[in-house]
Structures are given as C-alpha cells and as structure tokens.
Z-matrix of the N, CA and C atoms (Angstrom, degrees):
N
C 1 1.478
C 2 1.542 1 110.17
N 3 1.300 2 116.11 1 135.39
C 4 1.489 3 118.67 2 178.39
C 5 1.532 4 106.98 3 -67.06
N 6 1.257 5 116.68 4 160.53
C 7 1.483 6 120.60 5 -175.64
C 8 1.503 7 111.70 6 -78.41
N 9 1.373 8 112.40 7 85.72
C 10 1.405 9 120.23 8 177.66
C 11 1.548 10 106.26 9 -111.43
N 12 1.317 11 116.54 10 150.27
C 13 1.452 12 118.99 11 175.43
C 14 1.561 13 107.64 12 -74.26
N 15 1.367 14 111.82 13 150.98
C 16 1.476 15 114.69 14 177.89
C 17 1.563 16 111.89 15 -55.23
N 18 1.307 17 115.37 16 -35.06
C 19 1.532 18 118.83 17 -178.68
C 20 1.488 19 109.94 18 -64.31
N 21 1.381 20 120.79 19 -18.08
C 22 1.455 21 119.90 20 -178.96
C 23 1.523 22 114.13 21 -96.86
N 24 1.323 23 115.51 22 -4.02
C 25 1.510 24 120.42 23 -177.37
C 26 1.531 25 111.08 24 -84.10
N 27 1.331 26 114.86 25 154.28
C 28 1.462 27 121.99 26 174.63
C 29 1.586 28 105.07 27 -78.86
N 30 1.312 29 115.94 28 167.02
C 31 1.494 30 120.39 29 176.61
C 32 1.489 31 109.00 30 -60.17
N 33 1.324 32 118.16 31 -40.67
C 34 1.458 33 121.39 32 178.58
C 35 1.529 34 112.55 33 -62.09
N 36 1.336 35 116.11 34 -44.32
C 37 1.487 36 121.51 35 177.76
C 38 1.541 37 109.93 36 -63.31
N 39 1.318 38 116.50 37 -41.38
C 40 1.499 39 120.16 38 178.51
C 41 1.473 40 112.15 39 -61.28
N 42 1.384 41 115.01 40 -42.24
C 43 1.471 42 119.64 41 179.26
C 44 1.512 43 112.49 42 -64.41
N 45 1.360 44 114.76 43 -39.02
C 46 1.478 45 120.14 44 173.28
C 47 1.461 46 112.07 45 -57.64
N 48 1.347 47 116.13 46 -48.43
C 49 1.433 48 121.20 47 -179.45
C 50 1.531 49 112.75 48 -63.42
N 51 1.367 50 116.81 49 -41.27
C 52 1.447 51 120.69 50 178.83
C 53 1.558 52 109.46 51 -62.36
N 54 1.321 53 115.44 52 -43.81
C 55 1.477 54 120.18 53 177.23
C 56 1.526 55 111.85 54 -57.14
N 57 1.318 56 114.35 55 -48.57
C 58 1.496 57 121.59 56 -179.61
C 59 1.524 58 110.12 57 -61.08
N 60 1.297 59 118.20 58 -47.79
C 61 1.485 60 123.20 59 -178.40
C 62 1.508 61 108.10 60 -63.53
N 63 1.334 62 119.45 61 -40.70
C 64 1.451 63 122.27 62 -176.78
C 65 1.511 64 109.28 63 -65.70
N 66 1.321 65 116.95 64 -41.74
C 67 1.505 66 122.47 65 177.93
C 68 1.529 67 110.36 66 -62.39
N 69 1.331 68 117.76 67 -45.38
C 70 1.485 69 121.94 68 -179.37
C 71 1.511 70 108.29 69 -67.24
N 72 1.347 71 120.27 70 -35.70
C 73 1.443 72 123.63 71 178.58
C 74 1.541 73 110.84 72 -64.83
N 75 1.384 74 115.05 73 -41.64
C 76 1.452 75 122.26 74 -179.61
C 77 1.540 76 108.66 75 -62.62
N 78 1.324 77 118.09 76 -44.41
C 79 1.444 78 120.63 77 179.91
C 80 1.526 79 111.19 78 -66.09
N 81 1.355 80 116.10 79 -41.38
C 82 1.473 81 121.70 80 177.00
C 83 1.535 82 109.78 81 -56.75
N 84 1.355 83 115.46 82 -46.20
C 85 1.443 84 120.94 83 -179.21
C 86 1.525 85 111.71 84 -62.68
N 87 1.353 86 116.02 85 -40.65
C 88 1.449 87 118.99 86 179.99
C 89 1.539 88 110.11 87 -63.92
N 90 1.343 89 114.46 88 -33.94
C 91 1.459 90 118.92 89 -174.86
C 92 1.526 91 111.27 90 -87.28
N 93 1.344 92 118.14 91 2.96
C 94 1.439 93 123.00 92 -179.86
C 95 1.544 94 113.75 93 73.89
N 96 1.260 95 118.22 94 20.43
C 97 1.480 96 121.54 95 179.60
C 98 1.463 97 111.68 96 -90.91
N 99 1.383 98 114.45 97 78.15
C 100 1.446 99 123.32 98 -170.81
C 101 1.490 100 114.39 99 -57.46
N 102 1.373 101 115.21 100 -47.07
C 103 1.500 102 118.47 101 -178.68
C 104 1.512 103 109.91 102 -64.15
N 105 1.339 104 118.73 103 -46.20
C 106 1.435 105 121.97 104 179.60
C 107 1.503 106 111.98 105 -57.42
N 108 1.349 107 116.13 106 -41.85
C 109 1.384 108 122.54 107 179.02
C 110 1.524 109 112.00 108 -60.21
N 111 1.308 110 114.39 109 -46.36
C 112 1.451 111 120.19 110 178.19
C 113 1.498 112 114.33 111 -59.89
N 114 1.290 113 116.58 112 -41.58
C 115 1.469 114 122.99 113 -177.71
C 116 1.566 115 106.47 114 -67.81
N 117 1.315 116 119.14 115 -45.02
C 118 1.479 117 122.69 116 179.47
C 119 1.490 118 112.12 117 -63.45
N 120 1.367 119 116.74 118 -38.62
C 121 1.440 120 119.52 119 178.52
C 122 1.575 121 111.13 120 -64.89
N 123 1.334 122 115.00 121 -40.85
C 124 1.463 123 120.31 122 177.26
C 125 1.499 124 112.57 123 -61.81
N 126 1.363 125 117.51 124 -41.80
C 127 1.415 126 121.75 125 -178.74
C 128 1.561 127 109.01 126 -65.92
N 129 1.310 128 114.30 127 -40.71
C 130 1.537 129 117.74 128 176.37
C 131 1.483 130 111.81 129 -62.98
N 132 1.332 131 118.75 130 -38.42
C 133 1.476 132 120.86 131 178.21
C 134 1.471 133 110.26 132 -65.89
N 135 1.372 134 119.20 133 -36.12
C 136 1.419 135 123.38 134 178.33
C 137 1.547 136 108.82 135 -64.66
N 138 1.329 137 117.90 136 -46.94
C 139 1.455 138 121.23 137 -176.74
C 140 1.556 139 107.01 138 -62.65
N 141 1.331 140 116.73 139 -42.50
C 142 1.480 141 121.54 140 -179.22
C 143 1.507 142 109.93 141 -59.62
N 144 1.284 143 118.84 142 -38.51
C 145 1.469 144 123.89 143 -179.11
C 146 1.548 145 110.40 144 -53.39
N 147 1.300 146 117.29 145 -39.65
C 148 1.448 147 124.73 146 -176.76
C 149 1.550 148 111.94 147 -70.85
N 150 1.300 149 114.14 148 -15.55
C 151 1.549 150 117.37 149 176.42
C 152 1.526 151 110.21 150 -87.10
N 153 1.344 152 116.62 151 -10.08
C 154 1.496 153 119.34 152 -176.35
C 155 1.559 154 109.10 153 -100.80
N 156 1.370 155 111.16 154 160.98
C 157 1.417 156 118.68 155 175.39
C 158 1.522 157 110.57 156 -96.90
N 159 1.383 158 116.34 157 115.53
C 160 1.465 159 117.54 158 -177.40
C 161 1.508 160 113.64 159 -61.05
N 162 1.377 161 118.20 160 -23.11
C 163 1.473 162 121.78 161 176.90
C 164 1.503 163 113.79 162 -63.27
N 165 1.334 164 118.57 163 -13.73
C 166 1.453 165 121.65 164 179.88
C 167 1.584 166 110.48 165 -82.94
N 168 1.336 167 114.46 166 -6.28
C 169 1.453 168 118.84 167 179.48
C 170 1.455 169 111.09 168 -112.14
N 171 1.343 170 119.67 169 129.05
C 172 1.436 171 125.01 170 -171.41
C 173 1.519 172 114.64 171 -111.97
N 174 1.380 173 114.78 172 135.63
C 175 1.437 174 119.50 173 174.79
C 176 1.509 175 110.52 174 -61.27
N 177 1.273 176 117.34 175 143.30
C 178 1.510 177 121.40 176 -178.60
C 179 1.514 178 114.39 177 88.59
N 180 1.332 179 117.68 178 -15.63
C 181 1.433 180 122.16 179 -178.56
C 182 1.518 181 111.57 180 -86.46
N 183 1.315 182 114.72 181 156.96
C 184 1.445 183 123.96 182 179.57
C 185 1.513 184 109.38 183 -105.63
N 186 1.338 185 115.86 184 135.00
C 187 1.418 186 121.56 185 178.18
C 188 1.558 187 110.64 186 -133.59
N 189 1.350 188 115.21 187 150.49
C 190 1.452 189 119.02 188 176.93
C 191 1.507 190 106.28 189 -83.34
N 192 1.349 191 114.33 190 145.29
C 193 1.474 192 119.72 191 -179.25
C 194 1.517 193 107.21 192 -87.84
N 195 1.347 194 115.72 193 124.91
C 196 1.497 195 122.76 194 177.90
C 197 1.507 196 110.06 195 -59.20
N 198 1.283 197 113.95 196 131.91
C 199 1.488 198 118.17 197 -179.96
C 200 1.486 199 115.69 198 79.49
N 201 1.325 200 116.67 199 5.20
C 202 1.449 201 121.37 200 178.50
C 203 1.566 202 108.46 201 -139.09
N 204 1.353 203 113.27 202 73.60
C 205 1.478 204 115.26 203 -174.11
C 206 1.576 205 111.78 204 -57.99
N 207 1.279 206 115.16 205 138.33
C 208 1.433 207 119.04 206 -179.89
C 209 1.475 208 115.37 207 85.22
N 210 1.342 209 118.83 208 -4.50
C 211 1.486 210 122.95 209 177.98
C 212 1.511 211 108.16 210 -102.25
N 213 1.278 212 115.69 211 131.53
C 214 1.470 213 122.53 212 -178.31
C 215 1.539 214 112.71 213 -120.52
N 216 1.321 215 112.54 214 152.91
C 217 1.492 216 120.90 215 -175.33
C 218 1.532 217 106.88 216 -130.67
N 219 1.296 218 117.34 217 129.52
C 220 1.445 219 125.02 218 173.70
C 221 1.513 220 110.76 219 -101.40
N 222 1.339 221 115.03 220 119.87
C 223 1.448 222 119.81 221 -177.69
C 224 1.503 223 110.27 222 -78.60
N 225 1.341 224 117.03 223 128.45
C 226 1.486 225 119.45 224 172.54
C 227 1.508 226 108.80 225 -91.06
N 228 1.304 227 116.99 226 -46.07
C 229 1.491 228 123.71 227 176.36
C 230 1.503 229 112.41 228 -158.91
N 231 1.305 230 115.60 229 163.60
C 232 1.470 231 121.58 230 177.53
C 233 1.512 232 111.71 231 -110.84
N 234 1.348 233 114.63 232 141.50
C 235 1.431 234 121.33 233 173.74
C 236 1.526 235 107.89 234 -135.13
N 237 1.367 236 113.78 235 102.51
C 238 1.457 237 120.67 236 -173.04
C 239 1.473 238 110.09 237 63.94
N 240 1.422 239 117.79 238 -125.37
C 241 1.454 240 118.29 239 -178.16
C 242 1.570 241 109.43 240 -99.09
N 243 1.328 242 117.68 241 19.83
C 244 1.470 243 121.61 242 174.98
C 245 1.466 244 112.40 243 -107.82
N 246 1.336 245 116.51 244 135.61
C 247 1.439 246 122.27 245 171.86
C 248 1.561 247 105.66 246 -100.66
N 249 1.303 248 115.82 247 126.69
C 250 1.430 249 121.42 248 177.35
C 251 1.568 250 106.71 249 -105.02
N 252 1.383 251 112.15 250 136.63
C 253 1.438 252 117.54 251 -178.50
C 254 1.484 253 111.54 252 172.77
N 255 1.360 254 115.86 253 -148.92
C 256 1.416 255 120.95 254 -172.82
C 257 1.552 256 110.57 255 -135.38
N 258 1.323 257 111.20 256 146.83
C 259 1.472 258 117.35 257 170.98
C 260 1.496 259 106.50 258 -79.66
N 261 1.347 260 116.96 259 137.40
C 262 1.438 261 122.03 260 -173.56
C 263 1.543 262 110.10 261 -69.67
N 264 1.302 263 120.07 262 -33.93
C 265 1.444 264 121.61 263 -179.77
C 266 1.460 265 112.25 264 -96.61
N 267 1.363 266 117.37 265 5.87
C 268 1.476 267 120.71 266 -167.78
C 269 1.496 268 113.86 267 -92.01
N 270 1.330 269 114.39 268 -158.08
C 271 1.476 270 123.14 269 -169.68
C 272 1.558 271 107.44 270 -90.80
N 273 1.285 272 120.51 271 15.67
C 274 1.451 273 123.44 272 -175.41
C 275 1.477 274 114.49 273 55.67
N 276 1.315 275 118.69 274 30.21
C 277 1.443 276 126.66 275 -179.94
C 278 1.497 277 106.39 276 -101.20
N 279 1.347 278 115.53 277 127.21
C 280 1.457 279 120.67 278 -178.63
C 281 1.542 280 109.36 279 -65.11
N 282 1.303 281 116.09 280 137.53
C 283 1.477 282 120.78 281 176.16
C 284 1.483 283 108.55 282 -144.81
N 285 1.318 284 114.93 283 166.22
C 286 1.463 285 120.99 284 177.44
C 287 1.545 286 108.03 285 -117.28
N 288 1.349 287 114.00 286 137.04
C 289 1.445 288 119.29 287 177.70
C 290 1.561 289 106.55 288 -126.97
N 291 1.345 290 116.24 289 139.44
C 292 1.461 291 116.27 290 170.37
C 293 1.564 292 111.45 291 -60.21
N 294 1.339 293 114.98 292 139.89
C 295 1.450 294 117.68 293 -172.86
C 296 1.539 295 113.39 294 -62.42
N 297 1.312 296 116.91 295 -17.06
C 298 1.457 297 122.61 296 178.19
C 299 1.549 298 110.55 297 -68.20
N 300 1.329 299 118.45 298 -17.41
C 301 1.432 300 120.34 299 177.64
C 302 1.496 301 114.20 300 -90.68
N 303 1.349 302 116.96 301 1.13
C 304 1.438 303 119.95 302 -179.37
C 305 1.452 304 111.68 303 -109.10
N 306 1.348 305 117.14 304 134.32
C 307 1.483 306 119.74 305 178.56
C 308 1.514 307 109.53 306 -128.72
N 309 1.303 308 113.62 307 143.81
C 310 1.470 309 121.67 308 -178.16
C 311 1.490 310 110.28 309 -59.66
N 312 1.348 311 119.05 310 142.46
C 313 1.425 312 122.63 311 177.10
C 314 1.526 313 105.06 312 -86.05
N 315 1.311 314 114.35 313 126.27
C 316 1.502 315 118.10 314 -176.06
C 317 1.533 316 110.93 315 -83.56
C-alpha cells in the first residue's frame, strides 16, 4: 500500500489494511515477538477507528476498554477518532484512546 494516512483510505482499503495487520500480528504472536505483536495490534485498532463514526461516542460517558475487561474510560472530549479522557481505575492522567478501543457498557 502506498503511504497514505488512514484518514485518506476508503472503507475497503481500511478493511484490507486491518486484515493485513491482523495476519502479521497473528504471525508475530506465534513467533513470540511480543513487542511486534503489540505494535501491529495498535495499528489495527487505529485503522478500525477510521471505520467508526466519532459522533456515536459522547463526552461525559463511560465506556469499557476493549481487551481490558473491567477497565473503564470516561470521555472528556473527542478529537477526530481519538477520545481524550481518564481511566476510571487509573492514575487520573489524561490520555487519548482510539475510539475503536471503546465499547458501550450494556
């Protein structure tokens, strides 16, 4: 893929990138390359964020963090596909998470 930003890709191109990153991450995990796996998982999460509508995420709301059961994130504000806020059990330090890592609490 030519070096385009995720924000410039079509939904189809994003899906292709996610599939490619997921496959590379699977191989890295099988080979015990923990750091490589983590980087690829993060890239896939970023690509997935561009397939979502940021308007579906609301400031002041609480969301569960994908892949971290029992950890919750309160959104202060959104900037593009990033939610800025705080982990509820955390150090009260503001951080940004791609919206693809947030899921509604049922």
